[in-house]
N, C-alpha and C positions, 0 to 999 in steps of 0.2 A: 660838542665839547669832546676833547680827548686829552690824554696826558702825553707829554713829551718827556722822554728820559734822555737827558744829555749825558753822554759818556765820552771817554777817550780810550785809546788802545791799551795803555798801561794803567789799569784801575781795578784792583781786586774788589773794591766795594761795588763797582759797577756790575760785575758778574753776579754778586750776591743780590743786588736789588732787582736785576732782571729775573732771577729765579723767584724772588718773592712776588713780583708782579704777575708772573705766570701762575703761581700758586693761588694768588688772590683772584685771578680771573676765573678760577673754579668755583669761587664763592660769590663773586660780584660780577655784574655785567658792565664792563667798561673797556674802552679801547686805549691802547698806548702804542707809541712808536719810538724807536731808538733813533737818536740824532747824534752825529759826531760833534764834539765840542767845536771843532774848527769850522764847521758849517754855520756856527752861531756866534762867532767871535764878536761881531758888532753888538748883538743882543747881550752877550756876557759883559761886555764893557759898559754898556748902557745901564744894566742892572747891578753892576758892581760885583759880579760873581767871579770868583777866582779858583774854584775847585769843582771836582766832579765826585760822585754823581749829583745831578740836579734833576728834580722832578718838577715839571711845570704843567700848568693847566692851560691848554690852548682853546680859547673860545672863538669859534667861527673865524671871522676875518679880522678880529681885533688885534692890535699890537700887544705884545707881552709887557706887563708891568711887574713891579715888586709884589703886588698882591697875587700874582699868578705862580709864585714860588711855593710849592708844597713842602719841599725840603731841599737842602743842599749840603754836600759834604758828608756829615755824619749820617749814617743810615739808621732810621728809626726801627724799632722792633716790629715784627710782623703785625701784632695786634694794633700798634699805634699807626702803622701805615694803612691798615684796613680802616681805622677810624678816620684818618685824613681823607682817604679816597671816598669813603661813604659821605663825609660832610660835603665834599665837592659835588658828588652825584646828587645828593639831596638838595643842594643849593640850586642846581640846574635842572633837577627833575627829569633826568634823561635815562636812568637805568634803575633796575631793581635787583634785589638779591636773586641769585640763580637758584632755581629749584633743582636739586640733584637727586630727587627720589627715584 
């Protein structure tokens, strides 16, 4: 499992969420990758997404569904984004909190 951050070139919120994801990687062990919106137009159309940024959960080789949308458009606050990521991590049992001692 990893997270996909779907962005576009002109997107101020996209830059903010990238910064938040990097910060949260210091606290939690998870992977994410950035994907340009235009590489996923078919998926966007299928899921009814019309804005960026979008954070999706990609589970192995499964196709993306509406249930894989963590958030879209409005960026959650850092504490809420951390809760969302933790809930997906706990659901899939793939990562633990990073020990920074």
